[in-house]
C-alpha positions as CSV (number, residue, x, y, z in Angstrom):
1,Q,24.9,-87.5,-3.4
2,V,23.0,-84.4,-4.1
3,Q,25.1,-81.2,-4.7
4,L,24.1,-77.6,-5.0
5,V,26.9,-75.1,-5.9
6,E,26.1,-71.4,-6.1
7,S,28.1,-68.8,-8.0
8,G,27.7,-65.3,-9.4
9,G,27.6,-63.2,-6.2
10,G,29.7,-60.2,-5.7
11,L,29.8,-56.5,-5.1
12,V,27.5,-54.3,-7.2
13,Q,26.3,-50.7,-7.0
14,P,22.7,-49.8,-6.3
15,G,20.7,-50.1,-9.4
16,G,23.0,-52.8,-10.8
17,S,22.3,-56.4,-11.8
18,L,23.7,-59.8,-10.9
19,R,22.8,-63.3,-12.1
20,L,23.2,-66.1,-9.6
21,S,23.7,-69.6,-10.7
22,C,23.2,-72.9,-8.9
23,A,24.7,-75.9,-10.5
24,H,23.0,-79.0,-9.2
25,S,23.0,-82.8,-9.4
26,P,21.1,-84.2,-12.4
27,I,18.9,-86.2,-10.0
28,I,17.0,-82.9,-9.3
29,S,14.6,-83.1,-12.2
30,S,12.5,-80.3,-13.5
31,N,9.6,-81.5,-11.5
32,Y,11.3,-81.0,-8.1
33,F,10.9,-77.8,-6.1
34,M,13.9,-75.5,-6.1
35,A,14.3,-72.0,-4.6
36,W,16.6,-69.2,-3.7
37,Y,16.7,-68.0,-0.1
38,R,18.8,-65.3,1.4
39,Q,20.0,-64.4,4.9
40,A,21.2,-60.9,5.9
41,P,23.4,-60.4,9.0
42,G,21.3,-60.8,12.1
43,E,18.3,-61.8,10.2
44,Q,16.4,-65.0,9.6
45,R,16.8,-66.8,6.3
46,E,14.0,-65.9,4.0
47,L,12.5,-67.2,0.7
48,V,13.3,-65.0,-2.3
49,A,11.9,-67.0,-5.2
50,S,10.9,-70.6,-6.1
51,I,10.2,-72.7,-9.1
52,Q,8.6,-76.0,-9.8
53,S,8.3,-77.6,-13.2
54,A,8.7,-75.1,-16.0
55,E,6.3,-72.3,-15.2
56,I,5.2,-72.5,-11.6
57,T,7.1,-69.7,-9.9
58,Y,6.7,-67.6,-6.8
59,Y,8.4,-64.4,-5.7
60,A,8.5,-62.7,-2.3
61,D,7.3,-59.2,-2.4
62,S,10.8,-57.9,-1.9
63,G,11.9,-59.2,-5.3
64,K,8.7,-58.9,-7.4
65,G,9.3,-57.1,-10.7
66,R,13.1,-57.1,-10.1
67,F,14.1,-60.8,-9.8
68,T,13.5,-63.7,-12.2
69,I,14.0,-67.3,-11.3
70,S,14.6,-69.8,-14.1
71,R,16.2,-73.2,-14.7
72,D,18.1,-74.9,-17.5
73,N,17.1,-78.5,-17.3
74,V,19.7,-79.6,-19.8
75,K,22.7,-77.9,-18.0
76,N,21.1,-78.6,-14.6
77,I,21.5,-75.0,-13.5
78,L,19.1,-72.8,-11.5
79,Y,19.3,-69.1,-12.0
80,L,18.3,-65.9,-10.2
81,Q,18.5,-62.8,-12.3
82,M,18.5,-59.8,-10.0
83,N,18.0,-56.3,-11.5
84,S,17.6,-52.9,-9.9
85,L,19.5,-54.1,-6.8
86,K,19.1,-52.2,-3.6
87,P,21.3,-52.1,-0.5
88,E,18.7,-54.1,1.4
89,D,19.3,-56.9,-1.0
90,T,22.7,-57.5,0.6
91,A,22.8,-61.0,2.0
92,V,24.1,-64.5,1.5
93,Y,22.0,-66.2,-1.1
94,Y,21.4,-69.9,-0.9
95,C,20.1,-72.4,-3.4
96,Y,17.6,-74.9,-2.1
97,A,16.0,-78.1,-3.4
98,T,13.7,-80.8,-2.2
99,I,13.6,-84.4,-3.4
100,V,10.6,-86.1,-1.9
101,L,11.0,-85.6,1.8
102,S,14.7,-84.6,1.7
103,Q,16.0,-81.0,1.7
104,Y,19.3,-79.8,0.3
105,W,21.1,-76.5,0.6
106,G,24.1,-75.0,-1.2
107,Q,26.9,-73.3,0.6
108,G,25.7,-69.8,-0.3
109,T,27.1,-66.9,-2.3
110,Q,27.5,-63.4,-0.9
111,V,25.8,-60.5,-2.6
112,T,26.7,-57.0,-1.5
113,V,25.0,-53.9,-2.9
114,S,26.8,-50.8,-2.0
115,S,28.2,-47.6,-3.6
């Protein structure tokens, strides 16, 4: 069974940093597509950043220059380093993975940016 477990969310002041982690099943190899999505209250879930293989990454405009997605293929962890956080980054952040035609989601971790 494929599992994705996020951690690292919390309350942070504007301008602060957080690093989200997503511990995943080993079956999700480095070749598979993984991503971070987020969903703010009353909004649709949106893509934040994605990674496939070691260096193919994508960032939504909202996070360019501030967020960095990476993966540790030995520890089976996906990361999202978030710097210069803004109140509009407040949302539940979800880890996502695809294996062939199947899609998997984590349970989400809350990020709140507020003074």
